Kinemage of the C-alpha trace (Angstrom):
@kinemage 1
@onewidth
@group {chain A} dominant
@subgroup {mainchain}
@vectorlist {calphas} color= white
{ca phe a 1} P -8.794 24.747 -4.213
{ca ser a 2} L -11.447 24.204 -1.613
{ca phe a 3} L -8.798 23.821 1.075
{ca lys a 4} L -6.892 26.847 -0.101
{ca leu a 5} L -10.023 29.038 -0.394
{ca gly a 6} L -11.684 27.720 2.660
{ca arg a 7} L -14.819 27.067 0.535
{ca pro a 8} L -17.093 23.961 1.048
{ca phe a 9} L -17.865 21.547 -1.708
{ca phe a 10} L -19.480 18.280 -2.523
{ca thr a 11} L -18.564 15.472 -4.854
{ca val a 12} L -20.722 13.723 -7.419
{ca ala a 13} L -19.028 10.327 -8.297
{ca thr a 14} L -19.400 8.924 -11.872
{ca ala a 15} L -17.188 5.907 -10.979
{ca ala a 16} L -15.676 4.349 -7.831
{ca pro a 17} L -11.985 3.642 -8.794
{ca met a 18} L -10.282 4.733 -5.505
{ca asp a 19} L -10.713 5.843 -1.861
{ca gly a 20} L -10.024 9.512 -1.991
{ca phe a 21} L -13.643 10.846 -2.098
{ca ala a 22} L -13.861 11.609 1.620
{ca ser a 23} L -10.252 11.917 2.475
{ca ser a 24} L -8.746 14.975 4.045
{ca ile a 25} L -5.404 14.489 2.217
{ca ala a 26} L -4.383 14.559 -1.403
{ca ala a 27} L -1.390 12.758 -2.885
{ca ile a 28} L 0.027 15.033 -5.621
{ca his a 29} L 3.257 14.704 -7.643
{ca val a 30} L 5.664 17.476 -6.626
{ca asn a 31} L 9.362 17.564 -7.653
{ca his a 32} L 8.907 14.158 -9.292
{ca leu a 33} L 7.657 12.582 -6.002
{ca lys a 34} L 4.201 11.536 -4.827
{ca thr a 35} L 3.691 13.799 -1.890
{ca thr a 36} L 0.805 14.050 0.644
{ca phe a 37} L -0.899 17.438 1.232
{ca gln a 38} L -3.669 18.574 3.657
{ca ala a 39} L -6.943 18.859 1.776
{ca gln a 40} L -10.635 19.260 2.850
{ca thr a 41} L -13.432 16.707 3.095
{ca pro a 42} L -16.552 17.301 1.170
{ca leu a 43} L -19.804 18.066 2.765
{ca ala a 44} L -21.494 15.199 0.831
{ca val a 45} L -20.479 12.523 -1.513
{ca ile a 46} L -23.130 11.283 -3.982
{ca gly a 47} L -22.727 8.032 -5.770
{ca asp a 48} L -25.774 6.975 -7.818
{ca thr a 49} L -25.486 3.203 -8.465
{ca glu a 50} L -27.362 3.637 -11.721
{ca ile a 51} L -24.510 5.859 -12.802
{ca leu a 52} L -21.726 3.879 -11.149
{ca lys a 53} L -22.692 0.628 -12.878
{ca asn a 54} L -22.163 2.228 -16.316
{ca ala a 55} L -18.568 3.311 -15.552
{ca pro a 56} L -15.768 1.805 -17.667
{ca tyr a 57} L -15.158 -1.622 -16.208
{ca pro a 58} L -11.434 -1.125 -15.594
{ca met a 59} L -12.483 1.698 -13.171
{ca ile a 60} L -14.819 -0.671 -11.381
{ca ala a 61} L -12.083 -3.266 -10.996
{ca ala a 62} L -9.580 -0.629 -9.831
{ca gly a 63} L -11.903 0.366 -6.946
{ca leu a 64} L -12.081 -3.219 -5.834
{ca gly a 65} L -8.269 -3.469 -6.035
{ca asp a 66} L -7.885 -0.399 -3.823
{ca leu a 67} L -10.224 -1.910 -1.258
{ca leu a 68} L -8.382 -5.284 -1.274
{ca gly a 69} L -5.175 -3.339 -0.362
{ca lys a 70} L -6.693 -2.628 3.030
{ca cys a 71} L -5.869 -6.180 4.109
{ca thr a 72} L -2.100 -5.536 4.011
{ca cys a 73} L -2.299 -1.897 5.073
{ca leu a 74} L -4.089 -2.765 8.270
{ca cys a 75} L -1.573 -5.517 8.922
{ca asp a 76} L 1.192 -2.925 8.500
{ca trp a 77} L -0.374 -0.788 11.150
{ca arg a 78} L -0.806 -3.614 13.640
{ca leu a 79} L 2.871 -4.764 12.961
{ca ser a 80} L 4.078 -1.228 13.650
{ca his a 81} L 2.120 -1.174 16.842
{ca ile a 82} L 3.807 -4.330 17.987
{ca ile a 83} L 7.348 -3.621 16.807
{ca thr a 84} L 7.682 0.200 17.177
{ca gly a 85} L 4.877 1.139 19.587
{ca glu a 86} L 3.088 3.213 17.044
{ca his a 87} L -0.370 4.342 18.138
{ca gln a 88} L -3.329 2.496 16.639
{ca cys a 89} L -6.999 3.125 16.754
{ca glu a 90} L -9.067 -0.102 16.971
{ca arg a 91} L -12.294 1.573 16.067
{ca ile a 92} L -10.985 3.067 12.925
{ca met a 93} L -9.306 -0.158 12.007
{ca glu a 94} L -12.541 -2.002 12.539
{ca leu a 95} L -14.391 0.495 10.300
{ca val a 96} L -11.956 -0.171 7.428
{ca glu a 97} L -11.804 -3.947 8.009
{ca asn a 98} L -15.613 -4.269 7.865
{ca cys a 99} L -15.617 -2.446 4.537
{ca val a 100} L -13.465 -5.245 3.106
{ca gln a 101} L -15.011 -8.185 4.860
{ca asp a 102} L -18.465 -7.234 3.856
{ca leu a 103} L -17.506 -6.943 0.295
{ca leu a 104} L -15.480 -10.108 -0.162
{ca pro a 105} L -18.399 -12.576 -0.327
{ca val a 106} L -20.210 -10.622 -3.128
{ca ala a 107} L -17.167 -9.108 -5.041
{ca gly a 108} L -17.523 -11.564 -7.854
{ca arg a 109} L -20.752 -9.928 -8.919
{ca ala a 110} L -19.019 -6.637 -9.656
{ca lys a 111} L -18.317 -8.039 -13.183
{ca glu a 112} L -22.110 -8.238 -13.684
{ca arg a 113} L -22.377 -4.534 -12.832
{ca asp a 114} L -24.697 -5.460 -9.969
{ca pro a 115} L -25.920 -2.041 -8.558
{ca lys a 116} L -25.920 -3.370 -4.946
{ca val a 117} L -22.328 -4.601 -5.248
{ca leu a 118} L -21.125 -1.390 -6.883
{ca gly a 119} L -22.867 0.584 -4.064
{ca asp a 120} L -21.031 -1.523 -1.543
{ca ile a 121} L -17.708 -0.802 -3.393
{ca met a 122} L -18.469 2.920 -3.371
{ca glu a 123} L -19.529 2.833 0.298
{ca gly a 124} L -16.360 1.053 1.262
{ca leu a 125} L -14.175 3.512 -0.599
{ca val a 126} L -15.934 6.487 0.977
{ca leu a 127} L -15.738 4.999 4.414
{ca thr a 128} L -12.001 4.303 4.127
{ca gly a 129} L -11.568 8.002 3.095
{ca val a 130} L -13.531 8.857 6.207
{ca ala a 131} L -11.200 6.759 8.276
{ca met a 132} L -8.257 8.790 6.955
{ca ser a 133} L -9.990 12.029 7.785
{ca leu a 134} L -10.890 10.878 11.296
{ca tyr a 135} L -7.306 9.704 11.955
{ca gly a 136} L -5.714 12.730 10.292
{ca asn a 137} L -3.377 10.873 7.859
{ca ser a 138} L -3.509 7.954 5.417
{ca arg a 139} L -2.307 5.227 7.861
{ca pro a 140} L -5.816 3.533 7.996
{ca ala a 141} L -6.002 2.975 4.232
{ca ser a 142} L -2.440 3.031 2.709
{ca gly a 143} L 0.407 0.596 3.403
{ca cys a 144} L 3.249 -1.013 1.500
{ca glu a 145} L 0.897 -1.983 -1.344
{ca his a 146} L 0.246 1.675 -1.874
{ca his a 147} L 3.900 2.483 -1.661
{ca met a 148} L 4.420 0.061 -4.560
{ca ser a 149} L 1.826 1.957 -6.536
{ca his a 150} L 3.367 5.314 -5.735
{ca tyr a 151} L 6.790 4.083 -6.763
{ca trp a 152} L 5.488 2.796 -10.072
{ca glu a 153} L 3.774 6.044 -10.764
{ca thr a 154} L 6.975 8.019 -9.906
{ca ile a 155} L 9.202 5.913 -12.258
{ca leu a 156} L 6.770 5.391 -15.128
{ca glu a 157} L 6.037 9.052 -15.365
{ca gln a 158} L 9.713 9.746 -15.414
{ca arg a 159} L 9.941 7.432 -18.360
{ca gly a 160} L 7.036 9.208 -20.072
{ca gln a 161} L 4.743 6.176 -19.696
{ca arg a 162} L 1.206 6.302 -18.447
{ca pro a 163} L 0.820 4.268 -15.204
{ca ala a 164} L -2.178 1.806 -14.806
{ca pro a 165} L -5.056 3.054 -12.678
{ca his a 166} L -4.139 3.522 -9.064
{ca gly a 167} L -6.527 0.853 -7.717
{ca ala a 168} L -5.261 -1.660 -10.353
{ca gln a 169} L -1.703 -1.116 -9.197
{ca val a 170} L -2.713 -1.509 -5.585
{ca gly a 171} L -4.363 -4.773 -6.350
{ca val a 172} L -1.180 -6.090 -7.902
{ca gly a 173} L 0.875 -4.657 -5.034
{ca thr a 174} L -1.432 -6.521 -2.541
{ca val a 175} L -0.790 -9.820 -4.289
{ca leu a 176} L 2.963 -9.308 -4.319
{ca val a 177} L 3.160 -8.299 -0.612
{ca leu a 178} L 1.004 -11.356 0.328
{ca lys a 179} L 3.346 -13.656 -1.624
{ca ala a 180} L 6.321 -12.083 0.265
{ca val a 181} L 4.697 -12.766 3.538
{ca glu a 182} L 3.959 -16.373 2.661
{ca leu a 183} L 7.676 -16.857 1.758
{ca leu a 184} L 8.797 -15.158 4.991
{ca leu a 185} L 6.622 -17.515 7.015
{ca glu a 186} L 8.285 -20.497 5.370
{ca arg a 187} L 11.695 -19.411 6.753
{ca lys a 188} L 13.336 -19.723 10.090
{ca val a 189} L 14.428 -16.226 10.849
{ca asp a 190} L 18.008 -15.705 11.943
{ca phe a 191} L 17.812 -12.772 14.191
{ca asp a 192} L 21.589 -12.687 14.828
{ca ala a 193} L 22.254 -12.431 11.082
{ca ala a 194} L 19.798 -9.508 10.960
{ca arg a 195} L 21.664 -7.807 13.761
{ca arg a 196} L 24.969 -8.256 11.814
{ca ala a 197} L 23.332 -6.639 8.789
{ca ala a 198} L 22.071 -3.771 10.793
{ca glu a 199} L 25.389 -3.083 12.279
{ca val a 200} L 27.104 -2.710 8.873
{ca tyr a 201} L 24.401 -0.481 7.399
{ca asp a 202} L 26.044 2.141 5.137
{ca pro a 203} L 24.009 5.309 4.659
{ca val a 204} L 26.320 6.561 1.941
{ca lys a 205} L 25.745 3.462 -0.170
{ca trp a 206} L 21.981 3.724 0.617
{ca arg a 207} L 21.991 7.288 -0.776
{ca glu a 208} L 23.749 6.152 -3.983
{ca glu a 209} L 21.132 3.434 -4.441
{ca ile a 210} L 18.358 5.843 -3.956
{ca gln a 211} L 19.780 8.352 -6.437
{ca arg a 212} L 19.838 5.481 -9.044
{ca ala a 213} L 16.433 4.031 -8.086
{ca tyr a 214} L 14.505 7.309 -7.802
{ca gly a 215} L 16.277 9.563 -10.349
{ca pro a 216} L 15.009 13.123 -10.127
{ca ala a 217} L 12.790 12.233 -7.165
{ca ala a 218} L 15.845 11.116 -5.085
{ca pro a 219} L 16.394 14.424 -3.128
{ca gly a 220} L 12.968 14.231 -1.511
{ca val a 221} L 13.386 10.672 -0.517
{ca ile a 222} L 16.799 11.376 1.063
{ca glu a 223} L 15.531 14.343 2.879
{ca met a 224} L 12.632 12.274 4.287
{ca glu a 225} L 15.061 9.654 5.578
{ca glu a 226} L 17.496 12.147 7.100
{ca glu a 227} L 14.465 13.441 9.092
{ca ala a 228} L 12.920 10.046 10.057
{ca gly a 229} L 16.011 7.902 10.291
{ca lys a 230} L 14.025 4.720 9.937
{ca asn a 231} L 16.925 2.747 8.472
{ca ala a 232} L 19.526 3.773 11.124
{ca ser a 233} L 21.226 0.944 12.890
{ca ala a 234} L 20.243 1.793 16.435
{ca gly a 235} L 16.525 1.863 15.672
{ca arg a 236} L 16.830 -1.187 13.437
{ca leu a 237} L 18.576 -3.193 16.174
{ca ala a 238} L 15.924 -2.185 18.747
{ca arg a 239} L 13.182 -3.442 16.404
{ca ile a 240} L 14.960 -6.731 15.779
{ca asp a 241} L 15.077 -7.328 19.548
{ca thr a 242} L 11.360 -6.682 19.817
{ca met a 243} L 10.646 -8.954 16.893
{ca glu a 244} L 12.690 -11.762 18.328
{ca arg a 245} L 10.746 -11.460 21.636
{ca arg a 246} L 7.411 -11.321 19.948
{ca trp a 247} L 7.844 -13.389 16.826
{ca ser a 248} L 5.105 -15.840 17.669
{ca glu a 249} L 2.676 -12.948 18.021
{ca ile a 250} L 3.934 -11.388 14.717
{ca ser a 251} L 3.700 -14.734 12.882
{ca ala a 252} L 0.149 -15.262 14.142
{ca leu a 253} L -0.753 -11.827 12.806
{ca leu a 254} L 0.687 -12.503 9.449
{ca arg a 255} L -1.107 -15.811 9.105
{ca thr a 256} L -4.423 -13.955 9.410
{ca leu a 257} L -3.876 -12.425 5.950
{ca pro a 258} L -5.669 -13.860 2.893
{ca thr a 259} L -3.405 -15.884 0.662
{ca ser a 260} L -1.814 -14.349 -2.467
{ca asp a 261} L -3.638 -17.007 -4.606
{ca tyr a 262} L -7.025 -16.035 -3.124
{ca val a 263} L -6.538 -12.289 -3.970
{ca ala a 264} L -5.045 -13.027 -7.392
{ca asp a 265} L -7.902 -15.360 -8.241
{ca leu a 266} L -10.507 -12.854 -7.152
{ca leu a 267} L -8.950 -10.105 -9.277
{ca ser a 268} L -8.377 -12.419 -12.245
{ca gly a 269} L -11.967 -13.544 -12.117
{ca leu a 270} L -13.069 -10.001 -12.381
{ca gly a 271} L -10.823 -9.391 -15.322
{ca ala a 272} L -8.510 -7.147 -13.324
{ca pro a 273} L -4.655 -7.418 -13.513
{ca cys a 274} L -3.133 -9.512 -10.716
{ca arg a 275} L 0.476 -9.799 -11.832
{ca pro a 276} L 3.115 -7.189 -12.633
{ca glu a 277} L 3.163 -7.719 -16.324
{ca gly a 278} L -0.554 -6.920 -16.368
{ca ile a 279} L 0.277 -3.324 -15.462
{ca gly a 280} L 3.381 -2.880 -17.430
{ca ile a 281} L 5.973 -3.610 -14.647
{ca asp a 282} L 9.097 -5.433 -15.922
{ca arg a 283} L 11.371 -7.586 -13.723
{ca lys a 284} L 14.101 -4.924 -13.136
{ca leu a 285} L 11.526 -2.313 -12.063
{ca leu a 286} L 9.809 -4.916 -9.858
{ca lys a 287} L 13.140 -5.717 -8.138
{ca asp a 288} L 13.738 -1.985 -7.505
{ca thr a 289} L 10.165 -1.724 -6.197
{ca phe a 290} L 10.701 -4.427 -3.533
{ca leu a 291} L 14.026 -2.870 -2.377
{ca tyr a 292} L 13.192 0.875 -2.506
{ca cys a 293} L 9.413 1.537 -2.498
{ca lys a 294} L 9.444 1.516 1.312
{ca glu a 295} L 11.533 4.713 1.168
{ca ile a 296} L 8.625 6.657 -0.333
{ca arg a 297} L 7.027 7.145 3.085
{ca ala a 298} L 8.444 7.275 6.624
{ca arg a 299} L 6.150 4.504 7.720
{ca tyr a 300} L 6.686 1.131 9.214
{ca thr a 301} L 5.397 -1.716 6.958
{ca ile a 302} L 5.707 -5.385 6.120
{ca leu a 303} L 8.444 -4.522 3.589
{ca gln a 304} L 10.476 -2.537 6.174
{ca met a 305} L 10.163 -5.446 8.537
{ca ile a 306} L 11.482 -7.875 6.026
{ca trp a 307} L 14.368 -5.459 5.268
{ca asp a 308} L 15.022 -5.220 8.997
{ca leu a 309} L 15.411 -9.018 9.070
{ca asp a 310} L 17.848 -8.764 6.053
{ca leu a 311} L 15.628 -10.903 3.927
{ca leu a 312} L 14.141 -8.419 1.490
{ca asp a 313} L 16.689 -9.125 -1.185
{ca ser a 314} L 16.352 -12.839 -1.240
{ca ile a 315} L 12.573 -12.932 -0.675
{ca ser a 316} L 11.984 -10.473 -3.485
{ca asp a 317} L 14.040 -12.655 -5.854
{ca gln a 318} L 11.876 -15.601 -4.966
{ca val a 319} L 8.725 -13.627 -5.492
{ca ile a 320} L 9.902 -12.296 -8.852
{ca glu a 321} L 10.844 -15.821 -9.988
{ca glu a 322} L 7.404 -17.120 -9.080
{ca met a 323} L 5.257 -14.171 -10.139
{ca gly a 324} L 7.377 -11.656 -12.112
């Protein structure tokens, strides 16, 4: 309403469960699909730690989960810069990265409702929202771990089920993506096999799969792909060529990520969900998530890269077997 009316506003937070406080965008369900709209940043965000520490604990854990997701989302952005040439802003990336790195050593004290730690979580969430506002979109704070969350919200709401808090879903998504990266790094990538898969890509079959996987939300996803063409063979083949030339650089970047066990243990130690069953995600939905959540945004991510390499199906099976 503030954006529509052109009226200023400020926010008084009673909990810190997500990073939207200072963002200039809003993700809203429209036609069954989580869609991003332009919004307005507040003049001020007030987060009194004496109030924040008394918030329901699942909301505190959700805020931490949302912050942990910045590890994979920043990796997505760097990968896209290497593979597609997408612009990146190092200063904005450093702002977000510092929010996470400063919090990790003290995150365990969140369960004690330590006001200083809760203030750090709130500050980190506000600053990642500022990063989105500075860049003009959600690239600095939302990657494939968020796409998992958006997909779960889309499907669970179609089923009449209430999704888990957004940050809790992002935390679980982060663990799943990190596990997929670890399994990718264990493999010897066959770039020629990836090229053969790209050459036989069938957009008609893809649309049929999207209609099944997204239900009433499918038309919006199909329209987005028709405009972006991120799955088209020509672009995919060019990306595979780049990946083959720069695989040592890509591998080195992926190895800088925290391990899935580290993030899962951190979440678990705080009493937050760290596995799909903890947020009501069954094995079938989890498989669809790996294969199709990347279609919810026209943005290059770790999951798109694994799909480009024709490994998403097999790696997701392995992740589900170990974690699902």
